[in-house]
C-alpha positions as CSV (number, residue, x, y, z in Angstrom):
1,L,0.0,0.0,0.0
2,P,1.2,3.6,-0.7
3,V,0.5,4.5,2.9
4,A,2.7,1.8,4.3
5,S,5.7,3.0,2.3
6,D,5.2,6.7,3.1
7,Q,7.3,7.4,6.2
8,R,5.6,10.6,7.2
9,I,2.2,9.2,7.1
10,R,3.2,6.1,9.1
11,L,5.0,8.3,11.7
12,T,1.9,10.4,12.2
13,L,-0.6,7.5,12.5
14,E,1.5,5.2,14.6
15,C,2.5,8.0,17.0
16,M,-1.1,8.9,17.5
17,T,-1.9,5.2,18.2
18,V,0.9,4.9,20.7
19,L,-0.2,8.1,22.5
20,L,-3.9,7.0,22.7
21,A,-3.0,3.5,23.9
22,L,-0.6,4.7,26.6
23,G,-3.3,7.4,27.6
24,G,-5.9,4.6,28.0
25,V,-3.5,2.6,30.2
26,A,-2.8,5.7,32.3
27,A,-6.5,6.4,32.7
28,I,-7.2,2.8,33.9
29,T,-4.3,3.0,36.3
30,W,-5.4,6.4,37.6
31,R,-9.0,5.1,38.3
32,R,-7.5,2.1,40.1
33,L,-9.6,-0.3,38.1
34,G,-8.1,-3.7,39.0
35,S,-10.6,-6.1,37.6
36,G,-9.8,-8.8,35.1
37,L,-11.6,-6.9,32.4
38,M,-9.5,-3.8,33.1
39,W,-6.3,-5.9,32.9
40,A,-7.5,-7.2,29.5
41,Y,-7.9,-3.6,28.4
42,R,-4.4,-2.8,29.6
43,V,-3.0,-5.7,27.6
44,A,-5.0,-4.7,24.5
45,L,-3.8,-1.1,24.7
46,L,-0.2,-2.1,25.3
47,T,-0.4,-4.4,22.3
48,F,-1.6,-1.6,20.2
49,A,1.3,0.5,21.4
50,I,3.9,-2.3,20.7
51,S,2.4,-3.0,17.3
52,S,2.5,0.7,16.4
53,A,6.1,1.0,17.5
54,T,7.0,-2.1,15.4
55,F,5.4,-0.6,12.4
56,L,7.8,2.4,12.8
57,M,10.9,0.2,13.2
58,T,10.3,-2.1,10.2
59,E,9.8,-1.8,6.6
60,A,6.6,-2.7,4.9
61,W,6.0,-6.3,3.8
62,T,8.8,-7.7,5.9
63,H,8.5,-10.5,8.5
64,L,8.5,-8.0,11.3
65,W,5.9,-6.0,9.6
66,W,3.7,-9.1,9.5
67,L,4.5,-9.8,13.2
68,A,3.4,-6.3,14.1
69,H,0.1,-7.0,12.3
70,G,-0.3,-10.2,14.4
71,I,0.3,-8.3,17.6
72,F,-2.3,-5.8,16.4
73,A,-4.8,-8.6,15.8
74,C,-4.3,-9.9,19.3
75,G,-4.8,-6.5,20.8
76,F,-7.9,-6.1,18.7
77,F,-9.2,-9.4,20.0
78,F,-8.7,-8.4,23.6
79,L,-10.3,-5.1,23.0
80,S,-13.3,-6.6,21.3
81,H,-13.7,-9.1,24.1
82,G,-13.7,-6.3,26.7
83,V,-16.3,-4.3,24.7
84,A,-18.5,-7.4,24.4
85,R,-18.3,-8.0,28.1
86,A,-19.1,-4.3,28.7
87,L,-22.2,-4.5,26.5
88,L,-23.3,-7.7,28.3
89,T,-23.0,-6.2,31.8
90,T,-23.9,-2.5,31.4
91,R,-25.6,-2.4,28.0
92,S,-23.5,0.7,27.4
93,L,-20.1,1.6,26.1
94,Q,-19.9,4.6,28.3
95,N,-20.5,2.8,31.7
96,I,-17.8,0.2,32.0
97,Y,-17.3,-0.5,35.7
98,S,-15.3,-2.8,37.8
99,P,-17.0,-5.7,39.6
100,E,-16.8,-3.8,42.9
101,E,-18.4,-0.8,41.3
102,M,-21.1,-2.9,39.7
103,I,-21.9,-4.6,43.0
104,A,-22.1,-1.1,44.7
105,R,-24.3,0.2,41.9
106,V,-26.6,-2.8,41.9
107,A,-26.9,-2.6,45.7
108,A,-27.8,1.1,45.5
109,A,-30.4,0.4,42.8
110,E,-31.9,-2.3,45.0
111,A,-32.0,0.0,48.0
112,T,-33.7,2.7,45.9
113,A,-36.2,0.2,44.7
114,A,-36.9,-1.0,48.3
115,A,-37.2,2.6,49.5
116,S,-39.6,3.3,46.7
117,R,-41.7,0.2,47.5
118,A,-41.7,1.2,51.2
119,A,-42.8,4.8,50.3
120,E,-45.6,3.4,48.1
121,E,-46.7,1.1,50.9
122,R,-46.8,3.9,53.4
123,L,-48.7,6.1,50.9
124,T,-51.2,3.3,50.3
125,L,-51.7,2.9,54.1
126,L,-52.2,6.6,54.5
127,F,-54.8,6.7,51.7
128,D,-56.5,3.6,53.2
129,A,-56.6,5.2,56.7
130,S,-58.1,8.4,55.3
131,P,-61.9,8.9,55.9
132,I,-62.1,10.4,52.4
133,G,-62.3,8.0,49.4
134,V,-59.9,8.6,46.6
135,M,-60.2,7.2,43.1
136,V,-58.1,8.0,40.0
137,T,-59.7,7.2,36.6
138,T,-59.1,8.0,33.0
139,P,-61.5,10.6,31.6
140,D,-63.6,7.8,30.1
141,G,-63.9,6.0,33.5
142,R,-61.3,3.3,33.6
143,V,-60.0,2.9,37.2
144,L,-56.3,3.5,37.7
145,F,-56.2,3.6,41.5
146,C,-58.7,3.4,44.4
147,N,-58.2,3.5,48.1
148,R,-60.0,1.2,50.5
149,P,-62.7,3.6,51.9
150,L,-64.1,4.4,48.4
151,A,-63.8,0.7,47.4
152,T,-65.7,-0.3,50.5
153,L,-68.3,2.3,49.7
154,L,-68.7,0.6,46.3
155,G,-68.7,-2.9,47.8
156,Q,-65.4,-4.0,46.2
157,E,-61.8,-4.6,47.0
158,P,-59.3,-1.9,45.8
159,E,-57.4,-4.5,43.6
160,Q,-60.7,-5.6,42.0
161,L,-61.5,-2.1,40.8
162,V,-58.3,-1.4,39.0
163,G,-58.9,-1.6,35.2
164,Q,-62.7,-1.7,35.5
165,D,-65.2,0.8,34.2
166,V,-66.4,2.9,37.2
167,A,-69.8,3.5,35.5
168,A,-70.8,0.0,36.5
169,F,-70.7,1.0,40.2
170,Y,-73.0,4.1,39.9
171,G,-76.8,4.1,40.0
172,D,-76.8,6.9,37.4
173,P,-73.6,6.9,35.4
174,E,-74.8,10.0,33.5
175,I,-74.3,12.1,36.6
176,R,-70.6,11.1,36.6
177,R,-70.2,11.7,32.9
178,R,-71.7,15.2,33.0
179,A,-69.6,16.2,36.1
180,V,-66.4,14.9,34.6
181,N,-67.0,16.7,31.3
182,E,-67.7,19.9,33.2
183,A,-64.5,19.5,35.3
184,L,-62.4,18.9,32.2
185,A,-63.9,21.8,30.4
186,T,-63.6,24.3,33.2
187,G,-60.5,23.0,35.0
188,R,-62.4,23.3,38.3
189,A,-63.7,20.8,40.8
190,V,-67.3,19.6,40.4
191,T,-69.3,18.1,43.2
192,R,-72.3,15.9,42.9
193,E,-74.2,13.4,45.1
194,I,-74.6,10.0,43.5
195,E,-76.2,6.7,44.4
196,C,-73.8,3.6,44.6
197,P,-75.7,0.3,44.5
198,K,-73.7,-2.5,46.3
199,P,-73.6,-6.1,45.2
200,D,-75.8,-7.2,48.1
201,G,-78.6,-5.0,46.7
202,R,-78.3,-2.2,49.2
203,S,-77.5,1.3,48.1
204,R,-75.0,3.8,49.6
205,W,-74.9,7.5,48.8
206,A,-71.6,9.3,48.1
207,L,-70.7,13.0,47.8
208,L,-68.1,13.0,45.1
209,T,-65.9,15.8,43.9
210,W,-64.2,15.3,40.5
211,T,-60.9,17.2,39.8
212,P,-58.9,17.0,36.6
213,V,-55.2,16.0,37.2
214,T,-52.2,14.5,35.4
215,F,-51.5,10.9,36.6
216,A,-48.5,9.0,35.3
217,N,-47.9,11.6,32.6
218,R,-51.4,11.3,31.2
219,P,-54.7,13.1,31.7
220,A,-56.8,11.7,34.5
221,V,-59.6,12.6,36.9
222,V,-59.5,12.2,40.7
223,A,-62.8,11.5,42.5
224,W,-62.8,12.5,46.2
225,G,-65.7,10.8,48.0
226,L,-67.5,10.9,51.3
227,D,-70.1,8.5,52.5
228,V,-73.3,10.6,53.1
229,T,-75.7,7.7,53.4
230,E,-76.7,8.6,56.9
231,R,-77.3,12.2,56.0
232,H,-79.3,11.2,52.9
233,E,-81.4,8.8,54.9
234,T,-81.9,11.4,57.6
235,A,-83.0,14.0,55.1
236,Q,-85.3,11.5,53.5
237,A,-86.7,10.6,56.9
238,Q,-87.2,14.2,57.7
239,A,-89.0,14.8,54.4
240,E,-91.3,11.9,55.1
241,A,-91.9,13.1,58.7
242,R,-92.6,16.6,57.3
243,Q,-95.1,15.1,54.9
244,A,-96.7,13.1,57.6
245,A,-96.8,16.2,59.8
246,E,-98.4,18.2,57.1
247,L,-100.9,15.4,56.5
248,A,-101.6,15.2,60.2
249,N,-102.0,19.0,60.4
250,R,-104.5,19.0,57.5
251,C,-106.4,16.1,59.2
252,K,-106.4,18.1,62.5
253,T,-107.7,21.2,60.7
254,E,-110.4,19.3,59.1
255,F,-111.3,17.6,62.4
256,L,-111.4,20.9,64.2
257,A,-113.6,22.4,61.5
258,A,-116.0,19.5,61.8
259,M,-115.8,19.5,65.6
260,S,-116.5,23.2,65.6
261,H,-119.7,22.7,63.7
262,E,-120.8,19.7,65.8
263,L,-120.0,21.5,69.1
264,R,-121.3,25.0,68.2
265,T,-124.7,23.8,67.1
266,P,-125.7,22.3,70.4
267,L,-123.7,24.9,72.4
268,N,-125.6,27.7,70.7
269,A,-128.9,26.0,71.5
270,I,-127.9,25.5,75.1
271,S,-126.7,29.1,75.5
272,G,-129.8,30.5,73.7
273,F,-132.2,28.6,75.8
274,A,-130.4,29.5,79.0
275,E,-130.4,33.2,78.1
276,T,-134.2,32.9,77.3
277,M,-134.8,31.3,80.7
278,Q,-132.6,33.8,82.5
279,A,-134.6,36.6,81.0
280,E,-137.9,34.9,81.8
281,M,-139.2,35.7,78.3
282,L,-141.8,32.9,78.5
283,G,-142.7,33.5,82.1
284,P,-141.2,33.5,85.6
285,L,-139.0,30.7,86.7
286,G,-140.5,30.6,90.2
287,N,-137.1,30.4,92.0
288,D,-134.2,32.8,92.1
289,R,-131.7,29.9,92.1
290,Y,-133.0,28.8,88.7
291,R,-132.1,32.2,87.4
292,E,-128.7,31.9,89.0
293,Y,-128.2,28.5,87.4
294,C,-129.1,29.9,84.0
295,G,-126.5,32.6,84.4
296,H,-123.9,30.0,85.1
297,I,-124.9,28.0,82.0
298,V,-124.6,31.1,79.9
299,E,-121.2,32.0,81.3
300,A,-119.9,28.4,80.9
301,G,-121.2,28.4,77.3
302,Q,-119.5,31.6,76.5
303,H,-116.3,30.4,78.0
304,L,-116.4,27.1,76.0
305,S,-117.2,29.0,72.9
306,G,-114.2,31.2,73.4
307,L,-112.0,28.1,73.9
308,I,-113.3,26.6,70.6
309,N,-112.6,29.9,68.8
310,D,-109.0,30.0,70.1
311,V,-108.4,26.4,69.1
312,L,-109.7,27.1,65.6
313,D,-107.7,30.3,65.3
314,V,-104.5,28.5,66.3
315,S,-105.2,25.8,63.7
316,R,-105.9,28.3,61.0
317,V,-102.7,30.2,61.8
318,E,-100.6,27.0,61.7
319,S,-102.1,25.9,58.4
320,G,-101.6,29.4,56.9
321,S,-105.3,29.7,56.0
322,M,-105.8,32.8,58.1
323,A,-105.9,36.0,56.0
324,L,-105.7,39.6,57.4
325,R,-108.2,42.3,56.4
326,D,-106.2,45.5,56.8
327,E,-108.0,48.6,57.8
328,V,-107.1,51.9,59.5
329,V,-106.8,51.1,63.2
330,E,-107.0,53.9,65.8
331,V,-104.9,52.7,68.7
332,A,-106.9,54.6,71.4
333,A,-110.2,53.2,70.2
334,L,-108.7,49.7,70.0
335,M,-107.4,49.9,73.5
336,H,-110.7,51.3,74.9
337,S,-112.7,48.6,73.1
338,A,-110.6,45.9,74.7
339,Q,-110.7,47.6,78.1
340,V,-114.5,47.7,78.0
341,M,-114.7,44.0,77.3
342,V,-112.7,43.0,80.4
343,S,-114.0,45.8,82.7
344,D,-116.7,43.7,84.3
345,R,-114.2,41.0,85.4
346,A,-111.7,43.6,86.5
347,R,-114.3,45.4,88.5
348,E,-115.2,42.1,90.3
349,I,-111.6,41.6,91.3
350,G,-110.9,45.2,92.1
351,L,-108.3,45.9,89.4
352,A,-107.4,49.3,87.9
353,I,-107.0,49.3,84.0
354,E,-105.4,52.4,82.6
355,I,-104.5,53.6,79.1
356,A,-101.4,55.8,78.6
357,L,-100.7,56.8,75.0
358,A,-98.0,59.2,73.7
359,P,-99.4,62.4,72.2
360,G,-99.9,62.3,68.4
361,L,-99.5,58.5,68.2
362,P,-100.2,57.5,64.5
363,A,-102.8,55.1,63.4
364,L,-101.9,51.6,62.3
365,S,-102.7,49.5,59.2
366,G,-104.0,46.1,60.4
367,D,-106.8,43.8,60.9
368,P,-108.8,45.4,63.7
369,L,-110.6,42.2,64.7
370,R,-107.3,40.3,65.1
371,L,-105.5,43.2,66.8
372,K,-108.4,43.5,69.3
373,Q,-108.1,39.7,69.8
374,V,-104.4,40.2,70.7
375,L,-105.1,42.9,73.2
376,L,-108.0,40.9,74.7
377,N,-105.8,37.8,75.2
378,L,-103.1,40.0,76.9
379,L,-105.7,41.8,79.1
380,A,-107.4,38.5,80.0
381,N,-104.0,37.1,81.1
382,A,-103.2,40.2,83.1
383,V,-106.6,40.1,84.8
384,K,-106.2,36.4,85.5
385,F,-102.8,36.6,87.1
386,T,-103.1,39.9,88.9
387,P,-104.4,39.8,92.5
388,A,-107.0,42.2,93.9
389,G,-106.0,45.8,94.2
390,G,-103.5,45.4,91.4
391,R,-103.0,47.7,88.4
392,I,-102.9,47.1,84.6
393,V,-101.6,49.7,82.2
394,M,-101.8,49.8,78.4
395,R,-99.2,52.0,76.7
396,G,-98.4,53.1,73.2
397,R,-95.5,55.1,71.7
398,L,-93.8,55.8,68.4
399,R,-90.2,54.4,68.0
400,D,-87.3,56.1,66.4
401,D,-87.5,53.8,63.4
402,G,-91.2,54.9,62.7
403,G,-92.8,51.8,64.1
404,V,-95.4,51.7,66.9
405,T,-94.9,49.8,70.2
406,L,-97.8,48.8,72.4
407,T,-97.3,47.3,75.9
408,V,-99.6,45.7,78.5
409,E,-98.1,45.9,82.0
410,D,-99.5,44.4,85.2
411,T,-98.5,44.1,88.8
412,G,-99.4,40.4,89.0
413,I,-97.5,37.3,90.0
414,G,-94.9,37.8,87.2
415,I,-93.0,35.1,85.3
416,S,-89.5,33.7,85.6
417,P,-87.1,33.9,82.7
418,E,-87.0,30.1,82.2
419,D,-90.8,29.9,81.9
420,R,-91.1,32.6,79.1
421,E,-90.4,30.3,76.2
422,R,-92.8,27.7,77.6
423,V,-95.8,30.0,77.9
424,M,-95.2,31.2,74.3
425,Q,-96.0,27.8,73.0
426,A,-99.5,26.5,72.2
427,F,-101.1,25.0,75.3
428,G,-98.0,26.0,77.3
429,Q,-98.6,26.7,81.0
430,V,-96.0,27.4,83.8
431,D,-96.9,24.4,86.0
432,S,-99.8,22.2,87.0
433,R,-100.4,24.2,90.2
434,L,-101.1,27.4,88.2
435,A,-103.1,25.4,85.7
436,R,-105.4,24.2,88.5
437,R,-105.7,27.6,90.1
438,Y,-106.2,29.6,86.9
439,Q,-108.6,28.6,84.1
440,G,-107.5,28.4,80.5
441,M,-105.8,26.2,77.9
442,G,-102.6,28.2,77.5
443,L,-103.4,29.5,74.0
444,G,-103.6,33.2,74.7
445,L,-100.0,34.2,74.3
446,S,-99.2,31.7,71.6
447,L,-102.2,33.0,69.5
448,A,-101.3,36.6,70.2
449,A,-97.7,36.0,69.0
450,S,-98.9,34.3,65.9
451,L,-101.2,37.1,65.0
452,M,-98.5,39.6,65.6
453,K,-96.2,37.6,63.3
454,L,-98.9,37.8,60.6
455,H,-98.8,41.6,60.9
456,G,-95.0,41.4,60.5
457,G,-94.5,42.4,64.1
458,R,-93.2,40.7,67.2
459,L,-94.4,39.9,70.7
460,D,-92.0,39.9,73.6
461,I,-92.6,39.1,77.3
462,D,-90.6,40.3,80.3
463,G,-91.1,40.1,84.0
464,A,-90.0,38.5,87.2
465,P,-91.8,36.5,89.9
466,G,-93.6,38.8,92.2
467,R,-92.9,41.9,90.2
468,G,-95.5,41.7,87.4
469,T,-95.3,41.1,83.7
470,R,-94.8,43.4,80.7
471,V,-95.8,42.2,77.2
472,T,-94.5,44.3,74.3
473,L,-96.1,44.4,70.8
474,D,-93.7,45.8,68.2
475,F,-95.2,46.8,64.9
476,P,-93.0,47.3,61.8
477,P,-92.7,50.8,60.4
478,Q,-94.6,49.6,57.3
479,R,-97.7,49.3,59.5
480,T,-97.6,53.0,60.6
481,L,-99.8,55.2,58.6
482,A,-97.6,58.2,57.6
483,G,-99.1,61.5,58.6
484,G,-102.0,59.9,60.3
485,Q,-102.5,61.0,63.9
486,D,-104.6,59.1,66.4
487,D,-106.5,61.9,68.0
488,T,-109.2,59.7,69.4
489,P,-109.9,60.9,73.0
490,I,-109.2,58.4,75.7
491,P,-112.2,57.8,77.8
492,Q,-111.9,58.5,81.5
493,P,-111.4,55.3,83.5
494,D,-114.5,53.9,85.0
495,T,-114.9,51.9,88.2
496,A,-112.9,49.1,86.8
497,S,-109.9,51.3,86.1
498,G,-110.0,52.8,89.5
């Protein structure tokens, strides 16, 4: 070959080969690689260096030249053998290690894998201990991961769920599909309540929140779930109880309406005949005691009629069937009318009933019949629970917000703070001792409060045992007639008012 006979070219090539071979030997020695493979590398590199030196010292095509080629072939064999071993052990030409290094690296890789498995186990235990269910699925619903709480909710084992279509575990898969599409479209979490039928035929209810995420470098959806079966069943039971209560209330209203007719008809006849006999319209009774008995019958009939009316009014208020007929109500006239109706009873006991209104008190817009009923109930209670020689005062004033406040105060037995809520309830009475001593069914305050609520107002009660009671009626400003002044003169108190 021309190259073999050109001394300059041979010098350049062989010197480079010698330098590279000796540099490789120096690198192996510097790294202290003492394995058999590294010794093979050293021999191969030295062989290359010797063969290159032989090429320089001999002429081409001589016996020494051919010997140099043989040495070169041996070096090439050793080098190829080392490269082959490197590929078999490290699968790379760049990572050729000694056995000690290989052992260390394999040990490190195994430790890393063990640590990774331990971390995965700890994470799985943490997810399984969480009260919140976690499920990762593909957007189309294939399960990638599920912790035990959510798997239990679905009636499955976590391992059984992986790879399955989650739609098979929902009562209405369309709910999940719409929620996931909304979450993927908006990038926000979407929460829905969904039924989850179990293999045993029972159903559980879950509150699921779907959130779009990236799981294992691919789009996925995380479902965070809570078991709300008890809450759902409680709500359902409450709805059923509410329906039953509404049905019972309607039945009660219908019963009371029927009872009212059945009781009022004979009661009106009894009261009418008793009044006729008391007035001796058809002739003398012949005995004063008969006349007294007829008076008791009339009084008892009126009392029973009042109780029936109160029960029916409470029923109508509770059912929402009571409607107000708003008119202009003069406060002074309203109070005087109520005062007159209880004056006889107050006079018998020896009570003083007074009216004290602020000057220029505006008129109200309201149902005069119902407002009079409110005042009568309050006055009846005041008369009932105030001993002889006591005092009852009805007051009225205009508040700063434009509303009107009426109060009924007495100097009676009073009421303790813990009993106020009880007496505001229908049929509520303080205790059995008072119930036996004072007549009534405990409907007065409850009915008065309900009628005030219908007017948009409020009834409050205050007092203390032995210091009397004050009941306050607060009307909203909307019930005040703007510019209207109640100039009705207040009648002078009669004997009943001292």
